[in-house]
Legacy VTK file of the C-alpha trace (Angstrom):
# vtk DataFile Version 3.0
C-alpha trace
ASCII
DATASET POLYDATA
POINTS 210 float
-20.399 1.656 -0.883
-22.540 3.989 1.288
-21.424 7.327 1.770
-22.221 9.700 4.577
-24.088 12.901 3.982
-21.695 15.568 2.654
-21.694 18.543 4.897
-20.593 22.035 3.862
-16.740 22.214 3.270
-14.830 23.193 6.363
-11.941 25.662 6.552
-8.826 24.671 4.768
-6.800 24.463 7.922
-9.061 21.590 9.128
-9.538 18.057 7.998
-12.607 15.992 7.226
-12.827 12.534 8.406
-14.749 9.584 6.722
-15.651 6.267 8.338
-14.666 3.305 6.065
-16.201 -0.172 6.323
-13.366 -1.437 8.431
-13.998 1.357 11.024
-10.842 3.226 10.339
-11.018 7.073 10.141
-8.906 8.463 7.498
-8.063 12.248 7.159
-9.022 14.038 3.838
-7.632 17.599 4.154
-8.999 20.100 1.742
-5.528 21.248 0.821
-5.439 19.208 -2.409
-1.784 19.800 -3.076
-0.486 18.747 0.405
-2.610 15.658 0.217
-1.106 14.551 -2.993
2.402 15.265 -1.801
1.835 13.430 1.426
0.404 10.395 -0.573
3.536 10.492 -2.876
5.727 10.226 0.023
3.936 7.252 1.325
4.242 5.477 -2.023
8.014 6.094 -2.077
8.275 4.824 1.591
6.480 1.644 0.444
9.072 1.186 -2.279
11.898 1.619 0.288
10.396 -0.988 2.536
10.590 -3.591 -0.094
13.067 -6.331 0.685
16.521 -5.769 -1.078
17.288 -8.404 -3.485
20.895 -9.221 -1.729
19.020 -9.997 1.421
16.611 -12.571 -0.364
17.475 -16.162 0.527
15.080 -18.760 1.846
11.456 -18.774 0.988
10.224 -18.477 4.487
11.943 -15.066 5.102
10.906 -13.839 1.681
7.166 -14.484 2.396
7.279 -12.592 5.729
8.750 -9.670 3.975
6.482 -9.652 1.209
3.658 -10.100 3.395
4.402 -6.649 4.815
4.837 -5.024 1.531
1.699 -6.453 -0.001
-0.257 -4.993 2.958
1.323 -1.579 2.271
0.390 -1.385 -1.332
-2.939 -2.786 -0.954
-3.604 -0.285 1.672
-2.465 2.453 -0.341
-4.692 1.435 -3.142
-7.720 1.441 -0.740
-6.786 4.694 0.769
-6.279 6.566 -2.642
-9.479 5.107 -4.050
-11.465 6.176 -1.036
-9.775 9.689 -1.079
-10.746 9.856 -4.772
-14.495 8.829 -4.058
-14.787 11.266 -1.417
-13.251 14.180 -3.343
-15.502 13.388 -6.290
-18.552 13.549 -4.055
-17.703 17.136 -3.081
-18.142 18.497 -6.479
-20.863 18.014 -9.209
-21.235 20.289 -11.954
-19.641 23.511 -10.456
-17.193 25.375 -12.757
-15.293 27.451 -10.196
-11.459 27.060 -9.950
-11.804 25.143 -6.625
-14.030 22.664 -8.153
-11.705 22.304 -11.259
-8.746 21.581 -8.973
-10.732 18.951 -7.171
-11.500 17.158 -10.351
-7.872 17.190 -11.286
-7.014 15.787 -8.006
-9.489 12.909 -8.423
-8.013 12.164 -11.894
-4.459 12.019 -10.524
-5.619 9.805 -7.549
-7.232 7.269 -9.945
-4.415 7.158 -12.279
-2.034 6.675 -9.392
-4.349 3.688 -8.144
-4.033 2.241 -11.664
-0.065 2.388 -11.369
-0.228 0.861 -7.998
-2.341 -2.050 -9.253
0.297 -2.962 -11.648
3.023 -2.832 -8.859
0.871 -5.013 -6.738
0.559 -7.578 -9.574
4.235 -7.764 -9.960
4.554 -8.180 -6.250
2.044 -10.995 -6.441
4.504 -12.674 -9.036
7.179 -12.428 -6.527
5.222 -14.021 -3.798
4.487 -16.845 -6.218
8.350 -17.216 -6.834
8.972 -17.010 -3.045
6.600 -20.046 -2.561
8.430 -21.882 -5.153
11.670 -21.324 -3.417
10.199 -22.338 -0.134
9.140 -25.827 -1.799
12.596 -26.268 -3.468
14.504 -25.715 -0.264
12.868 -28.916 1.093
14.025 -31.196 -1.777
17.233 -33.290 -1.601
20.355 -31.497 -3.011
20.947 -32.135 -6.772
22.064 -30.158 -9.735
18.475 -29.837 -10.977
17.419 -28.474 -7.610
20.154 -25.882 -7.717
19.353 -24.827 -11.230
15.681 -24.402 -10.337
16.543 -22.323 -7.266
18.698 -19.984 -9.287
16.028 -19.572 -11.913
13.269 -18.917 -9.263
15.419 -16.628 -7.275
16.411 -14.597 -10.442
12.734 -14.175 -11.421
11.961 -13.139 -7.581
14.604 -10.522 -7.833
13.225 -9.141 -11.166
9.722 -8.974 -9.858
10.879 -6.977 -6.701
12.872 -4.666 -8.713
9.978 -3.993 -10.930
7.630 -3.360 -8.075
10.104 -0.891 -6.524
10.510 0.875 -9.966
6.798 1.217 -10.539
6.265 2.524 -7.121
8.825 5.212 -7.463
7.685 6.175 -10.822
4.088 6.422 -9.373
5.234 8.537 -6.503
7.297 10.785 -8.766
4.391 11.401 -11.180
2.066 12.303 -8.312
4.732 14.732 -6.928
4.866 16.390 -10.239
1.004 16.645 -10.850
0.553 18.043 -7.415
3.009 20.776 -8.165
1.151 21.562 -11.592
-2.201 22.119 -9.660
-0.535 25.316 -8.120
1.169 26.336 -11.446
-0.093 29.680 -12.834
-2.354 29.235 -15.992
-0.634 29.514 -19.361
-1.085 33.217 -20.704
-3.242 33.379 -23.812
-0.783 34.341 -26.633
-3.647 35.007 -29.091
-3.113 38.239 -31.061
-5.004 41.332 -29.580
-7.876 42.980 -31.356
-7.043 45.816 -33.567
-7.674 49.056 -31.764
-10.696 51.074 -33.014
-9.127 54.322 -32.405
-8.452 56.099 -35.647
-4.865 56.973 -36.421
-4.430 60.666 -37.559
-3.015 61.299 -41.028
0.640 62.490 -41.202
1.227 66.148 -40.977
2.445 67.525 -44.527
5.935 68.889 -44.348
5.893 72.880 -44.393
7.621 74.212 -47.550
10.274 76.770 -46.867
10.617 79.556 -49.418
13.269 82.443 -49.269
LINES 1 211
210 0 1 2 3 4 5 6 7 8 9 10 11 12 13 14 15 16 17 18 19 20 21 22 23 24 25 26 27 28 29 30 31 32 33 34 35 36 37 38 39 40 41 42 43 44 45 46 47 48 49 50 51 52 53 54 55 56 57 58 59 60 61 62 63 64 65 66 67 68 69 70 71 72 73 74 75 76 77 78 79 80 81 82 83 84 85 86 87 88 89 90 91 92 93 94 95 96 97 98 99 100 101 102 103 104 105 106 107 108 109 110 111 112 113 114 115 116 117 118 119 120 121 122 123 124 125 126 127 128 129 130 131 132 133 134 135 136 137 138 139 140 141 142 143 144 145 146 147 148 149 150 151 152 153 154 155 156 157 158 159 160 161 162 163 164 165 166 167 168 169 170 171 172 173 174 175 176 177 178 179 180 181 182 183 184 185 186 187 188 189 190 191 192 193 194 195 196 197 198 199 200 201 202 203 204 205 206 207 208 209
């Protein structure tokens, strides 16, 4: 993937845009924490947009709903991967605190992409079960057909529920890691070095005579 030449970082209150292969301009603010929180909210929104299991009936409706959710999650995977690649390209071997925050941001983005990949795999299984339901709905009524529909619908429910759970977990973890980026460093509790200042000897008691 070709990358544009990286210019000097702009102020924190401005955003840098990068042109993707599809021609879409995506914002990448330098405020790493706000970026992660925003992406976490988008992941939670994708979980909320998944079809509810009590509304899942015919295969045609299922496929329409799952098509939207598949696009959402796949878009998030692309967005987070692009954001990670862009952020990684802004730091090389720098050891300053800002570079360290950026590296940690890249780590969290890529871990979240992995979690979203698992969620998308479950959603793919849901699509397969929705297709099976679509085929079964065209068959003549019979006890075997009824049993098969119940089985496919149960597995469809399970895959949708698993997708929703994984998305919410991924969004929650990303929120937590974003908060940790701004957490103060843990104080060093190692024992202090012994002071080199000599301690004066105790003053002898004055004898009292009558």
